C-alpha positions in Angstrom: 0.0 0.0 -0.1 2.9 2.4 0.7 4.3 1.6 -2.7 1.0 2.4 -4.4 0.6 5.5 -2.4 3.9 7.0 -3.8 3.2 5.6 -7.2 -0.1 7.5 -7.2 1.5 10.8 -6.2 4.2 10.2 -8.9 1.4 10.1 -11.5 -0.2 13.3 -10.1 3.2 15.0 -10.3 3.9 13.9 -13.8 0.4 14.9 -15.1 0.4 18.1 -13.2 3.7 19.1 -14.6 2.4 18.2 -18.1 -0.6 20.6 -17.4 1.7 23.5 -16.2 3.9 23.0 -19.2 1.2 23.3 -21.6 -0.3 26.5 -19.9 3.3 28.0 -20.1 3.7 27.0 -23.7 0.5 28.6 -24.7 1.2 31.8 -22.8 4.6 32.0 -24.4 3.2 31.5 -27.9 0.4 33.9 -27.3 2.7 36.9 -26.4 5.7 35.9 -28.6 3.9 35.9 -32.0 2.1 38.7 -33.9 -1.5 39.4 -32.8 -4.5 40.9 -34.3 -7.1 42.3 -31.8 -10.6 41.6 -33.0 -13.0 42.8 -30.3 -12.7 40.3 -27.4 -10.7 38.0 -29.5 -6.9 37.7 -29.8 -5.8 36.2 -33.1 -2.2 35.0 -32.9 -0.4 34.4 -36.1 1.8 31.3 -35.9 4.2 29.8 -38.5 4.9 26.3 -39.7 2.6 23.3 -40.1 0.4 23.6 -37.0 -3.3 23.0 -36.8 -5.4 26.1 -35.7 -6.8 25.9 -32.0 -8.0 28.2 -29.3 -7.4 28.8 -25.6 -9.1 31.3 -23.4 -9.8 34.3 -25.7 -6.9 33.5 -27.9 -7.0 31.8 -31.4 -3.9 30.3 -32.9 -3.7 30.1 -36.6 -1.2 30.2 -39.5 -3.1 32.5 -42.0 -0.6 31.7 -44.7 -1.7 28.1 -44.6 -5.3 28.4 -45.7 -7.4 30.0 -48.3 -9.7 32.9 -47.4 -13.0 30.9 -47.1 -11.3 28.1 -44.9 -9.5 30.8 -42.9 -12.7 32.7 -42.1 -14.6 29.4 -41.1 -11.8 28.5 -38.8 -12.2 31.9 -37.1 -15.9 31.6 -36.9 -15.7 28.2 -35.5 -13.1 29.2 -32.8 -14.8 32.3 -31.8 -17.8 30.2 -30.8 -15.5 28.1 -28.7 -14.4 31.4 -26.9 -17.9 32.8 -26.5 -19.2 29.5 -25.0 -16.1 29.5 -22.6 -15.3 25.9 -23.7 -11.7 26.2 -22.3 -13.3 26.1 -18.8 -14.7 22.7 -19.5 -11.5 21.4 -20.9 -9.4 22.7 -18.0 -11.8 21.3 -15.4 -11.6 17.9 -17.2 -7.7 18.2 -17.2 -7.7 18.9 -13.5 -9.9 15.8 -12.8 -7.5 13.8 -14.9 -4.5 14.9 -12.9 -6.1 13.4 -9.7 -7.7 10.5 -11.4 -5.0 9.6 -13.9 -5.2 5.8 -13.0 -8.9 5.7 -13.8 -9.7 4.7 -17.5 -13.2 6.2 -17.2 -11.7 9.7 -16.6 -9.7 9.4 -19.9 -12.8 8.4 -21.7 -14.7 11.2 -19.9 -12.0 13.8 -21.1 -12.2 12.5 -24.6 -16.0 12.7 -24.7 -16.0 16.2 -23.4 -13.8 17.3 -26.2 -16.0 15.5 -28.7 -19.1 17.1 -27.3 -17.8 20.6 -27.4 -16.9 20.0 -31.1 -20.4 18.8 -31.9 -22.0 21.8 -30.1 -19.8 24.3 -31.8 -20.4 22.8 -35.3 -24.1 22.9 -34.5 -24.1 26.6 -33.6 -22.0 27.4 -36.7 -24.5 25.5 -38.9 -27.2 27.7 -37.6 -25.7 30.8 -39.2 -27.1 31.2 -42.7 -23.9 32.6 -44.1 -22.0 29.2 -43.6 -22.5 26.4 -46.2 -22.6 23.0 -44.7 -20.7 21.3 -47.4 -18.1 24.0 -47.7 -17.5 23.8 -44.0 -17.2 20.1 -43.9 -14.7 20.3 -46.7 -12.7 22.9 -44.6 -12.7 20.4 -41.7 -11.1 17.7 -43.8 -8.4 20.2 -45.0 -7.6 21.5 -41.4 -7.9 18.5 -39.4 -4.7 17.0 -37.9 -3.9 13.5 -36.8 -2.1 14.7 -33.7 -2.1 17.7 -31.7 0.2 17.8 -28.5 -1.8 20.4 -26.5 -4.8 18.7 -25.0 -5.7 21.9 -23.1 -6.8 23.7 -26.5 -9.9 23.2 -28.6 -8.4 21.9 -31.9 -9.1 20.1 -35.1 -8.5 16.4 -34.1 -8.7 14.1 -36.9 -9.8 11.2 -34.6 -13.3 12.6 -34.2 -13.6 14.1 -37.7 -16.0 11.4 -39.1 -18.2 11.7 -36.0 -18.4 15.5 -36.4 -19.4 15.2 -40.1 -22.0 12.5 -39.2 -23.5 14.6 -36.4 -23.8 17.5 -38.8 -25.8 15.4 -41.3 -27.9 13.5 -38.7 -31.7 14.2 -38.8 -32.8 16.0 -35.7 -35.7 14.7 -33.6 -38.6 17.1 -33.7 -41.0 17.6 -30.9 -43.4 15.0 -32.5 -40.8 12.2 -32.4 -38.6 13.1 -29.4 -41.2 12.3 -26.9 -41.1 8.6 -28.0 -37.6 8.1 -26.3 -39.3 8.8 -22.9 -41.4 5.8 -22.7 -38.2 3.7 -22.9 -36.9 5.2 -19.6 -39.0 3.0 -17.3 -37.8 -0.1 -19.4 -34.2 0.9 -19.1 -34.5 1.4 -15.5 -36.2 -1.9 -15.0 -33.4 -3.6 -17.0 -30.8 -1.8 -15.1 -32.3 -3.1 -11.9 -32.6 -6.5 -13.4 -29.0 -6.8 -14.4 -28.1 -5.7 -10.8 -30.4 -8.3 -9.2 -31.8 -10.6 -11.8 -34.1 -13.4 -11.1 -32.4 -16.8 -11.5 -34.5 -19.8 -12.3 -33.6 -23.5 -12.3 -35.0 -26.8 -11.8 -34.2 -26.8 -8.1 -35.2 -23.3 -7.4 -37.5 -21.2 -9.7 -37.4 -17.9 -7.9 -33.9 -17.1 -6.8 -32.9 -13.5 -6.7 -29.2 -12.6 -6.8 -26.7 -9.9 -7.5 -24.9 -11.0 -10.7 -21.7 -9.3 -9.7 -21.0 -9.8 -6.1 -17.6 -8.4 -6.4 -19.1 -5.0 -6.9 -20.7 -5.3 -3.5 -17.5 -6.9 -1.9 -19.4 -10.1 -1.2 -16.4 -12.6 -0.4 -16.3 -16.3 -0.6 -16.8 -16.4 3.2 -18.6 -14.1 5.8 -21.8 -14.1 7.8 -25.3 -15.4 6.9 -28.7 -14.7 8.1 -31.5 -17.0 7.4 -35.4 -17.3 7.7 -37.4 -20.5 7.2 -40.8 -20.1 5.6 -42.8 -23.3 4.4 -40.5 -25.4 2.2 -38.0 -22.7 1.5 -35.0 -21.0 3.2 -34.2 -17.3 2.6 -30.6 -16.5 3.2 -28.6 -13.2 3.2 -24.9 -13.2 2.8 -22.6 -10.5 4.0 -18.8 -10.4 4.1 -17.0 -10.2 7.4 -16.1 -6.7 8.7 -19.1 -5.0 7.0 -20.9 -3.1 9.7 -23.3 -1.2 7.5 -26.5 -3.3 7.1 -27.4 -1.3 4.1 -24.6 -2.6 1.9 -22.8 -5.8 0.8 -25.8 -8.3 1.0 -26.8 -10.9 -1.5 -30.2 -12.4 -0.7 -31.3 -15.8 -2.1 -34.0 -18.3 -1.6 -33.5 -22.0 -1.7 -35.8 -25.0 -1.4 -35.1 -27.0 1.8 -34.5 -30.0 -0.7 -31.3 -28.3 -1.7 -29.9 -28.3 1.8 -27.8 -31.3 3.1 -29.8 -31.2 6.3 -32.7 -29.0 7.4 -31.6 -26.7 10.2 -33.5 -27.0 13.6 -33.2 -25.2 17.0 -29.7 -25.2 18.3 -26.5 -25.7 16.3 -27.0 -25.5 12.5 -24.6 -27.1 10.2 -25.6 -27.6 6.6 -24.5 -27.4 2.9 -25.7 -26.3 -0.4 -24.0 -27.9 -3.4 -24.4 -26.9 -7.0 -22.2 -27.4 -10.1 -20.0 -24.4 -9.3 -19.1 -25.5 -5.8 -20.3 -25.8 -2.1 -21.3 -23.5 0.6 -20.7 -24.7 4.1 -23.0 -23.0 6.8 -22.2 -23.2 10.4 -24.1 -21.4 13.3 -27.2 -21.6 15.2 -31.1 -21.7 14.7 -33.8 -20.4 16.8 -37.3 -21.1 15.8 -37.4 -20.0 12.1 -34.4 -17.7 12.1 -30.8 -18.5 12.3 -27.2 -16.9 11.7 -23.7 -17.9 11.6 -20.7 -18.2 9.2 -20.6 -19.4 5.5 -17.7 -20.4 3.3 -17.7 -21.1 -0.4 -15.5 -23.8 -1.8 -15.3 -23.7 -5.6 -15.5 -27.0 -7.6 -12.0 -27.1 -9.1 -13.1 -29.2 -12.4 -16.0 -26.9 -12.8 -13.7 -23.8 -12.7 -11.2 -25.4 -15.1 -14.0 -26.2 -17.4 -15.5 -22.7 -17.4 -12.1 -21.2 -17.9 -11.6 -23.2 -21.0 -15.2 -22.6 -22.4 -15.0 -18.8 -21.8 -11.4 -18.3 -22.4 -11.3 -16.3 -19.2 -9.6 -16.6 -15.8 -12.5 -16.9 -13.3 -11.5 -16.6 -9.6 -13.5 -18.0 -6.6 -15.7 -14.8 -6.4 -16.7 -15.2 -10.0 -17.5 -18.8 -9.3 -19.6 -17.7 -6.4 -21.6 -15.6 -8.7 -22.0 -18.6 -11.0 -23.2 -20.7 -7.9 -25.8 -18.0 -7.0 -27.3 -17.9 -10.6 -26.8 -21.7 -10.8 -24.9 -21.8 -14.1 -24.6 -25.4 -14.8 -21.6 -27.3 -16.3 -22.9 -27.6 -19.8 -24.6 -24.1 -20.0 -21.9 -22.3 -22.0 -21.5 -25.4 -24.2 -25.2 -25.1 -25.0 -25.0 -21.4 -25.8 -22.0 -22.1 -28.2 -24.0 -24.9 -29.8 -26.7 -22.3 -30.6 -24.2 -20.1 -32.3 -23.1 -17.9 -29.5 -19.4 -18.7 -29.7 -17.9 -15.5 -28.1 -19.7 -15.7 -24.7 -18.2 -13.8 -21.7 -18.9 -14.3 -18.2 -20.7 -10.9 -18.0 -23.1 -12.3 -20.7 -23.6 -15.7 -19.0 -24.7 -14.2 -15.7 -27.9 -12.3 -16.7 -28.7 -15.1 -19.3 -28.5 -17.9 -16.8 -30.1 -15.8 -14.1 -33.2 -15.2 -16.3 -33.5 -18.9 -17.2 -32.6 -18.4 -21.0 -32.3 -22.1 -21.8 -32.1 -23.9 -25.1 -35.9 -24.4 -25.4 -36.3 -20.5 -25.1 -33.7 -19.9 -27.7 -35.3 -22.3 -30.1 -38.7 -20.8 -29.5 -37.3 -17.4 -30.6 -35.6 -18.9 -33.6 -38.7 -20.8 -34.5 -40.5 -17.5 -34.3 -38.3 -16.2 -37.1 -35.5 -14.4 -35.1 -32.7 -16.5 -36.4 -30.0 -14.2 -35.5 -31.2 -12.9 -32.2 -28.3 -11.9 -30.0 -28.0 -12.7 -26.3 -28.2 -9.0 -25.5 -31.7 -9.0 -27.2 -32.7 -12.3 -25.6 -32.4 -10.7 -22.1 -35.2 -8.1 -22.4 -37.3 -10.5 -24.4 -37.1 -13.2 -21.5 -37.3 -10.5 -18.8 -40.6 -9.2 -20.2 -42.1 -12.8 -20.7 -42.0 -12.6 -24.5 -42.7 -16.0 -25.9 -43.7 -17.6 -29.2 -47.5 -17.2 -28.3 -47.1 -13.5 -27.7 -45.1 -13.1 -31.0 -47.7 -14.9 -32.9 -50.4 -12.8 -31.3 -48.7 -9.5 -32.4 -48.3 -10.9 -36.0 -51.8 -11.8 -36.2 -52.6 -8.3 -35.4 -51.0 -7.2 -38.7 -47.4 -6.7 -37.7 -45.8 -9.5 -39.8 -42.3 -8.1 -39.7 -42.4 -6.9 -36.0 -38.7 -6.6 -34.6 -37.5 -7.8 -31.2 -37.0 -4.1 -30.3 -40.8 -3.4 -31.2 -41.8 -6.5 -29.2 -40.0 -5.3 -26.2 -41.6 -1.9 -26.5 -45.1 -3.5 -27.1 -44.7 -5.9 -24.0 -43.1 -3.1 -21.7 -46.3 -1.0 -22.4 -48.7 -3.9 -22.0 -49.8 -3.9 -25.6 -51.6 -6.9 -27.0 -53.9 -7.8 -30.0 -56.9 -6.5 -28.3 -55.4 -3.1 -27.6 -54.1 -2.8 -31.1 -57.6 -3.5 -32.5 -59.0 -0.9 -30.0 -56.4 1.8 -31.3 -57.4 1.2 -34.8 -61.1 1.7 -33.9 -60.1 4.9 -32.2 -58.3 6.0 -35.4 -61.4 5.0 -37.5 -60.2 1.9 -39.2 -59.8 -1.9 -38.5 -57.2 -2.3 -41.4 -53.6 -1.7 -41.1 -52.9 1.4 -43.2 -50.0 3.7 -43.8 -49.1 5.3 -40.5 -50.3 2.4 -38.3 -46.9 1.5 -37.4 -45.5 0.1 -34.0 -44.4 3.5 -33.0 -48.1 4.7 -33.3 -49.4 2.0 -31.0 -46.7 2.4 -28.4 -47.2 6.1 -28.4 -50.9 5.9 -27.9 -50.4 3.4 -25.0 -47.6 5.3 -23.4 -49.5 8.6 -23.5 -52.8 7.1 -22.4 -54.7 8.3 -25.4 -58.4 7.0 -25.0 -61.6 7.3 -27.0 -62.7 10.0 -24.7 -59.7 12.2 -25.5 -60.2 11.7 -29.2 -63.9 12.4 -29.1 -63.3 15.6 -27.1 -61.5 17.0 -30.2 -64.1 15.7 -32.6 -66.7 17.7 -30.6 -65.1 20.8 -31.6 -64.7 19.8 -35.3 -61.2 18.3 -35.4 -62.2 14.8 -36.8 -59.0 13.8 -38.7 -56.0 14.8 -36.4 -52.9 12.8 -37.4 -51.6 10.1 -34.9 -48.4 12.0 -34.2 -50.5 15.2 -33.5 -52.7 13.4 -31.0 -49.7 12.1 -29.1 -48.2 15.6 -29.2 -51.3 17.1 -27.9 -51.3 14.8 -25.0 -47.7 15.4 -24.3 -47.8 19.1 -24.1 -51.3 19.4 -22.8 -53.3 20.8 -25.8 -56.9 20.6 -24.8 -60.3 21.3 -26.6 -60.7 24.4 -24.4 -57.3 25.6 -25.5 -58.1 25.3 -29.2 -61.6 26.8 -28.8 -59.9 29.9 -27.2 -57.9 30.4 -30.4 -60.9 29.6 -32.7 -62.9 32.4 -30.9 -60.1 34.9 -32.0 -60.5 33.7 -35.7 -57.7 31.1 -35.9 -60.0 28.4 -37.3 -57.6 26.8 -39.8 -54.5 26.3 -37.5 -52.4 23.2 -38.2 -52.4 20.8 -35.3 -48.6 21.0 -35.1 -48.9 24.8 -34.8 -51.2 24.2 -31.7 -48.5 22.0 -30.2 -45.8 24.6 -30.9 -47.8 27.3 -29.1 -48.7 25.2 -26.2 -45.4 24.0 -25.7 -44.0 27.6 -25.5 -46.9 28.7 -23.3 -48.5 30.9 -25.9 -51.8 32.2 -24.8 -54.6 34.4 -26.4 -53.6 37.0 -23.8 -50.1 37.0 -25.0 -51.5 37.6 -28.5 -53.7 40.3 -27.3 -50.8 42.2 -25.9 -49.5 42.6 -29.5 -52.7 43.3 -31.2 -53.2 46.2 -28.9 -49.9 47.6 -30.2 -51.4 47.6 -33.7 -50.0 44.3 -35.1 -52.4 42.6 -37.4 -52.6 39.2 -38.8 -50.1 37.6 -36.5 -49.2 34.1 -37.5 -48.8 31.3 -35.0 -45.1 30.8 -35.9 -44.5 34.5 -35.0 -46.1 34.0 -31.6 -44.0 30.8 -31.0 -40.8 32.5 -32.0 -41.7 35.6 -29.8 -42.5 33.5 -26.8 -39.3 31.5 -27.3 -37.1 34.5 -27.4 -39.0 36.2 -24.5 -40.1 39.1 -26.7 -42.7 41.4 -24.8 -44.6 44.5 -25.6 -42.4 46.4 -23.2 -39.3 45.4 -25.1 -40.8 46.3 -28.3 -41.7 49.8 -26.9 -38.2 50.3 -25.6 -37.2 51.0 -29.4 -39.9 53.6 -29.9 -37.9 56.2 -28.1 -35.2 55.9 -30.7 -37.9 56.5 -33.5 -38.6 53.0 -34.6 -42.4 52.4 -35.0 -44.3 49.4 -36.2 -41.1 47.2 -36.5 -41.7 44.1 -38.7 -42.3 41.0 -36.7 -39.6 39.1 -38.6 -37.2 41.9 -37.8 -38.1 41.9 -34.0 -37.2 38.2 -34.0 -33.8 38.9 -35.6 -33.1 41.8 -33.0 -33.9 39.6 -30.1 -32.0 36.7 -31.4 -29.0 38.8 -31.8 -29.5 40.3 -28.4 -29.8 43.9 -29.9 -30.7 46.5 -27.3 -31.8 50.1 -27.7 -28.4 51.0 -26.1 -26.7 49.2 -28.8 -28.5 51.3 -31.6 -28.0 54.5 -29.7 -24.1 53.8 -29.5 -24.2 54.1 -33.3 -26.3 57.2 -33.2 -24.0 58.9 -30.9 -21.2 58.6 -33.5 -23.4 60.1 -36.3 -25.4 57.3 -37.7 -28.9 58.6 -37.0 -31.1 56.8 -39.6 -29.8 53.3 -39.3 -32.5 50.8 -40.5 -33.3 47.8 -38.4 -32.0 45.5 -41.2 -28.7 47.1 -41.0 -28.6 46.9 -37.2 -29.2 43.1 -37.3 -26.4 42.6 -39.9 -24.0 45.0 -38.1 -24.5 42.8 -34.8 -24.2 39.5 -36.7 -20.7 40.2 -37.9 -19.5 42.0 -34.8 -19.2 45.7 -35.9 -19.2 48.0 -33.0 -18.7 51.7 -32.7 -15.2 51.0 -31.5 -14.5 49.2 -34.8 -15.9 52.0 -36.8 -13.7 54.4 -35.1 -10.7 52.3 -35.6 -11.4 51.8 -39.3 -12.0 55.6 -39.9 -8.6 56.2 -38.2 -7.2 53.9 -41.0 -8.9 55.8 -43.7 -12.1 53.9 -44.3 -14.5 56.8 -43.7 -18.1 55.5 -44.8 -21.5 57.0 -44.4 -23.1 53.7 -44.5 -22.7 51.2 -41.7 -23.3 48.3 -44.3 -19.9 49.2 -45.8 -18.4 48.4 -42.3 -20.2 45.2 -42.4 -18.8 44.2 -45.8 -15.3 45.3 -44.5 -15.7 43.4 -41.3 -16.6 40.3 -43.3 -13.3 40.3 -45.2 -11.1 41.8 -42.4 
């Protein structure tokens, strides 16, 4: 332990020194090379074959290495990193790594932080209309470098280039499809609990509950036991010696009394339980129906050697204790291999055996048409009780090509043939038509859409609401009363999706009225959604009237708010002589980063223009 202590601190010193060296090198490079001050950004011009990067508010780039379009896109990209303060995220991850250098998950965490920051930056850049996606992706290919020694910087790392391009081209989940992931959360939680404490089933004991990895709970091969007799069963809890906290380190199991070498009675209790993996010897005392004492697990040597050979892994006695708990019999792995699962690991064997996935169940799934079903797919199928009968029932309902994932979704939501027929009746058809896919059925069940819910909208004239819209209505709380409140204002032909957008943003008739009172007419739902999303209020609009701007176009208002333009910002240009600046000009000025200080600086260099638009052009090529 003393040796490990000093080895740990040696690692901390090494990685700490590496961190300080990088900081020093960046500071030296930032103030040794020529620099251009661009508002809050410092653009340091480096030389040589070095990939561009940023640290703090400083961008390091060799301008001679890139054509203008690529150079400009690099600057836009790195400025986003700086505005979002991504350096803080990277430094925080590096500090964690210094003190957790031995932990492989910290290295993975550090790498994923870097990847995520690049994904976020690419996404923000793609939202700018002046950036062409294909041209930007081509620039990434040109700029990316296979290696970059300074991990403290945001940089163009070639290792995640394919992922970045894939992320930029992936289809976004909209409001109407994103909700579908939520119904899986209870299932994932269930499976997580299941894999931490699966129900083992065997001929000798059909209802054993165990922890598949006792090592994670420090259950050793010997320790203390606590037992309770009930009927023809005995429930035993195991705890490692030296664990005083009763809330931890237990593995509870139930066994039939027939598995015990002798049935314990009042007084001294000495009995054994033997399975293929080995034998547990129990010594202690019993009083009435409860007992306690000491246990010791002795692994079966030949069983261990056989499993080592089958799994091509070295199992120790604690691994074999887990195999004992879930009753992995000697020929179990061979059976899995005979069914085509040739690369089985101990971590797969445990939940498969614990759930009682035997040869008969595997055959039943293959006979149902799932010839290549994986062990990972068999686990949720078995856990949810999906069998040949259930598969046949779902197929008879019209889903001939139902996948194992869809079966899991159906079963987790309690969907059967009767429910599928009921949903079709709700939708006005008994036949399977376009749109009547598995997701529709699951979404109806997950959101609790009933006949009463659908009829409540038919009562106000909405007879053909699309399935996705119905689900979205339920998800965000669109009610007939909400729709009627808009119909009474003349909004009679609003698309259902627009109702979803307004409701999700909290747009109300009162909010609409606050703008109609200002003189705005024919306001579209999308305007209201954008206004609400950006927190545009009548008071904010009035704040521009003092500068002479009346009846500002609603699209322009959205642009002003999106760019965070304030009356003070406009007045700062009026103060230097630009009195009649249009709102369109103001938006473009803000978008490219033109400021009064920049205008003064350019005028001092001889660029004396009467139009701010010319400074926008100048800034774009600066």
